N, C-alpha and C positions, 0 to 999 in steps of 0.2 A: 167697904160695903155701907150701903145706904139703905135706909126704909124704903119701901115702895113709894113711889112719887106719882100719882094720878096724871102728871103733866107728861109723863113718858110717853104714852101713846101719842099725844098732841105733837110733841117734839120728833117722833118718828114720822108722824104724817107730813110734817113740814120739811124734814130732810127728804122724804120720799117725792114729795110734790117738785123740789128743787132738781129731782133727777129727770123730770119728764123733757129737760132740754135735749136728751139723748133721741127722742123722737121715736120711730118705729123699732129702733134695735131693742128698746126697752119694752119688755112684756108686761111684766108686774112686779111690785116690790112687796116683800113680806116682812114684818116686824118680827124678829126672831130674837133668842136670846132672853135671858132674865127679866129684861126691862118689859117684855112683851107678856108677862104672865102677872096678871093682877093679884097684888097683895105678895108678891115675892121681892124679899130684900136682894139687893143686885149692886154690882159695881155701877154708879150711874153713866153708863155708856150705852148709848143706843145702837143696837146691832140691827142692821137691816140686809137682807137677801135679794137684791134686785136679781131679776131673771132677763136674760138677754136672748134674743134669736141666735146670735153668734159670738163668741169671744173675739174671733179675728176682726169683726166688725166693731165690737166694743175697743178693741186695742187701737183702732184708728181714730177713736173718740178720746182717748186719754187725755188729751188736752181740756176736753169740756169739764172732765170730772177734776182736773187740777184747777180750772179756773172757778170752780166751786170753793177751792179751798182745801180739798182733799189731797192727801199724799198719796200716790199710786205706788203700791209696793209689789205688784205682779202677784204670782201664784203664792208666794211666802208658804212654802211647805204643804201646799194642798193642790195637787195636779187639777186643772179643770176649774180653778179659781182665780179671780182676779180681786184682791184685797187692797182697799184703801181706807185711810183713817184722816179724822178731822178733829184739829186740835183748836183750843183756843190761843189768844195772845200769852199765854202763861204756859202754854205746852200740856194743859191738861186735855186728856182725850175725850171728845163730846160723843163721837160716832165711829162706827166702823161699817163699811160696806164689804159685803162677801158676794160678789157678783160669780152666779153660774149661768151656764146655758140653761133654757128652761127645760130642756129634756135631760138633763144631767141627774145621775142617781143619788146625788148629795141632796138634792131639793126635799126629798121625801123624809129622809132623816131629820132635817131641820125641823120641818112642818109637824112631822109625828111628834118629836119630842116637845115642842113648845104645846100643841093642843093636848098630850098626854098631860102634861103639868097643869094646865087650863081646866081641864075635865076631873082632875084628880087631886083635889087639894091636899089630901093627906101625902101625897107623893111629893108635891111641891113643898109642904113643910119640912120633909125629909130632905129634900135637895136643899132647901135654904140651911138646915142643920149641919149638913155635909160642908157647904160652902163656908159655914161659919167656923166649924173644926179645921178645915184646911187653911182658912186665913190665920186662924189662931198659930197652927204648927209654922206658917210661912208668911209671917208679916211683911210687906214689901217686897216679896219675891214672887211676881206673877206667874213665871214659869214653873216654880215649885209648887205654887198653890194651884195651878192647872193639872200637874203632874199627880198631886195629891188625891183630887177629887175625880181623876179620870176613870178608875174602876167603877164607882158609883155611876158615873155617866154613860159608860158602855153598857152596863148592865141595864139600866132603867133605858137607855136608846134601844136596845134590843126589845124590851117588853113593850116600849111606846109603838115600835113599827109593827109589831104583831097586833096590838090594839088597832092602830091606824088602818091597817089593811083589812081587818074585820069591820071597822066602822065605816069603811069605803068600799066595801063589797070587793075586795080585790082577792 
């Protein structure tokens, strides 16, 4: 876990700009995850959620994503997603892409969680404490770390979705 780095949004913007090569299949790119929340400590991996018109069309452009240096891993456990990762020459993960169709129900939960943390610094601080606790319990085991904090994330995500719907008049 690294302290917040103000370069993360700029790094996200650079990666998002590289995705423009997808042309009209690319609708929008959102910076999500902990690196998108100012002040929040995080694993220094940029998470982007590119939204596309069609996963079938995106699948036809897999080679373009791979030409950018990303490893294409398909759904990787989440139906309706295409996951890709970018590593440096030493195998250190730099960025992750979580492609969804623009109309996917997955989109709102990611945006809601991000925006909820951005607008509620006390919740973001609580999340950081939870992440640090999970990391102390499971150093070096990313899956156990993720499982450890999952209950906190699920509960906060539910609150975030309710808040997001109120904020957006839904």
